[in-house]
N, C-alpha and C positions, 0 to 999 in steps of 0.2 A: 504494500500500499504506500502510495506517495505521501510523504510527510511535508506539510506546508506550515510555516510559522507566519502569522499575520501581525504586521506592525502598524500601529496607529499612533501618530504623535498628536497630542491634544494641548490646547491652551484655552481654557475657559469655554469649552465647546458646548456644555449644557445639553440642551435637546438635540443639537446636531450630533453630538457624540453618541447619545443614546440611540438615535435612529441609525447611525453608522454601524454601531456594535450589533443592533438587532438584525440588521441585514446580513452581517457576518455569521450570527448565530443561526440564521435561517438558510444557510447555504446547503445545497444538495450534497455537496462534498464537504465533510467536516474537517477543519484544520487540526493540526496537531496541537496548536497553542495560539493564543491571541495575547500579544504584549502591547499594553498602552503606556507610552512614555508621557508623563505629565510635566508640561513646561509652565504650569500656572504660577508656581512659586518663583522659580528662576528660569527665565526663558533663555535656554542655551542655543536656541535656534533649531530649525527643522533638521539640518544635517546632523548636528551633534545628537539630537534626540533619537533619530534613526539609529546612528551608530551605537548608542547606549543600549538601546533594545536589541539590536542586531548581535551585540556581544553576548547577550543572554539567551539568544534563540538557538533552536536545535534542529530546525527543519532542513530537509534537503533543498527546498524552495522557500523563497521569502516573498510574501505579498506585502507591498506598501499600499495602504489605503488612507487617504486624507480624512480627517475627522468631519469634513463637510461633504463626504461622498457617501452614496448609498448604492450598494451592489444588487444587481438582479440575482435571484435565488440560484441560478446556474453559472454565475460569473466564475467562481473558482474552478468548477468542473471544466468550464470552457477553456480557461487559460492553461490549466495543468495539462489538459489533453494536447494542446498545441506544443508543449515542451518536448514532445517526442522527436522533433527535429533536431539533427545533430548540429552542435556548435551554436545553438540558439540560447542567448544569455538572458533575454527579457522579452516579454510580451504583454500587450494590452489589447483591449477591445476599444471600439469607438465609445466615447462617453457623450451622453446628452447633458444639456444644461437644464432643460425642462422637457415636457412631453413634446414640445414642437421645435426645439432648437438644439443643434449640435454644440457641445462644449469643445471637443477636440478629437481628432483621429490620428494622433501622433505628431511628431515634430518634423518640421520642414526647414531646411537650411539653404535651399537652392538660390535664394536671392542675397545671400550673405548675412542675413539676420536670422532670428529664431522665431518661428511661428507655429501656433497650433493649427493643424490642417483642418479645414472645414468649420472653424469657429464662427458662431453666429448664423450658420446656414440652416435651412429648414430640415427638420428631420423627415426622412423618406426612405425609399429603397436605396441601398448603398450605390453611390455613383449618381444620384439625382437629387434635385432640390427644387421646390416650388414649380414642379411640373417640367423642368428643363433638365437636360443632360448637363452635368458639370463634372470634369475630370478631377478626382481627388488626387493630389500629388502623392507620389510614393513616399511613404514615411521613412525618414532617415533614422529616427529614434523614437523612444517611448517616453511618455510623461509618468512622473511618479504619483500622479493624482490617484491612480489605481492600476497597478501593474504587478506582474510576477516576475521574479529574478531567480537565476540558478546560483546557488551558493558557491559552487566551484568556479564560476566565472567572476563573482563579486571579490572573493578573496578574503582578506582579514578585516578590511574596513569598507563600509558602503560608500560614504561621501567624504569629500574635503570639507572639514568643519569651518574653514575660513570662509566659505560661501555663506554661512549662516542660514540664509533662506533665498530661494529663487535660483534657478538654473544649475543647481547642483546635480539634477537629473540629466541635464544636457552634457555637463562635464563628465559624468559617469558613462553615458552612451558613447562619447568620444573616445574615452579610455578603453571601453569594451571593444569598440571597433578596431582601435589600433592594436589590440591584443589578439585579433582574429576572430572575435565573436560577432554574431549578427543579432539584430533585434527585429520584432515583427509587430505589426497592428492587424488584428483580425477584423474582418469586414462584417462585424455584427455589433450592435449596440447593446451593452450588457451592464452599464452603470450610469449613475446620475451625479453630477457635481454642481454644487451651488455656485462655485466660481470664487475661489480665494476669499471665503467668508471670514477667515481669521486675519486677513490683511490689515483690517481697521486697527487691530491691537498694536501694529507696528507704526501707524501714523505715517509721517512723512518719510521715515526710514524705509518703508516698503518701496517707494519710488527710487530712492537712492540705491538700495540693494539690487532691485531689478535692473537698474541702469549699469551699475558698477560690474555686476556679475557676468553680464553678456560680453564685456570687453575682456574679462579674465578668461572666459572660455575661448574667444577668438585668439588671444595671445598665447594660450597654452597649447592649442591643438592646431596644427597646420591644416588648412583647408576647411576648418569648421568655423564659420563666420568670418566676416571681413570688417576690419576696423572702419574702412571708408564708408560702407553701407550702414554700419551701426551709427556713425556720426551723423550722417544724413538723416536717419530715422530720428535721432534725438534732437537734431535742429528743427525738424518738422514738428516734433512734439513740443518743443520749447516755444515755438512761434504760436502754436495753438493754445498752449497753457504754460506760461512762464513759471518756472519753479527752481528755487535754489537747490533743492534736493537733487534735481536732475543734473545740474552743473556739478555738484559735488560727486555725484556718481560717475560722471564722465571722467572728471579729474582723478578720482581714486582707481577707476578702471584701467586708465592709461598709464599711471605713474606709480602704482603700488603692485 
């Protein structure tokens, strides 16, 4: 029997966390264990929270599930079945934002930035939206919103804790690819994500971290993100909504 450890990092999740855990408990395939790391007293960040729980986990596979995500009953069974493919390190399904909207179908890096494929598009048959055909980009990587990872691919530590939060999953995918592993997004919708519902806790730091960490990924991994494309994206964002946090993020991302 395949053994899966489920990790949930929480910070004042309240009802969100209860719904998340209830969806895990209702899975058709039961996990070996569910580990909840509580960041409520001291917020060490998502990356360090995952690492702390991972160090205590025992499963052959590790499922990361955001505290604001709810899994369909057969989510775990679906992603575990997909892991039969050789050299597959991580897998996710398409994730809905609500009953009518897609949250994400994997990570796309084709334009030099980092984007959630299909974000905001209408839910419908895979490969279609609002009655029209639209090509989903082939996913380069998976999002840690709700994903299954192979322990032997991850190694001793999940994430680089210096990221704190945001894009640590992109950094991980880049590392896995560099080490000869693959990742996959399954063409089925099997989870719901409320969309960074815990970001409000970080306040302006959320924008700073999201900005900074993109540059860190691009600087660390050749061919993963382009600094010029990221600068253009941030310039457009600043014109639309001036924010000191974005400037700080660019500065830290390029110089630290």
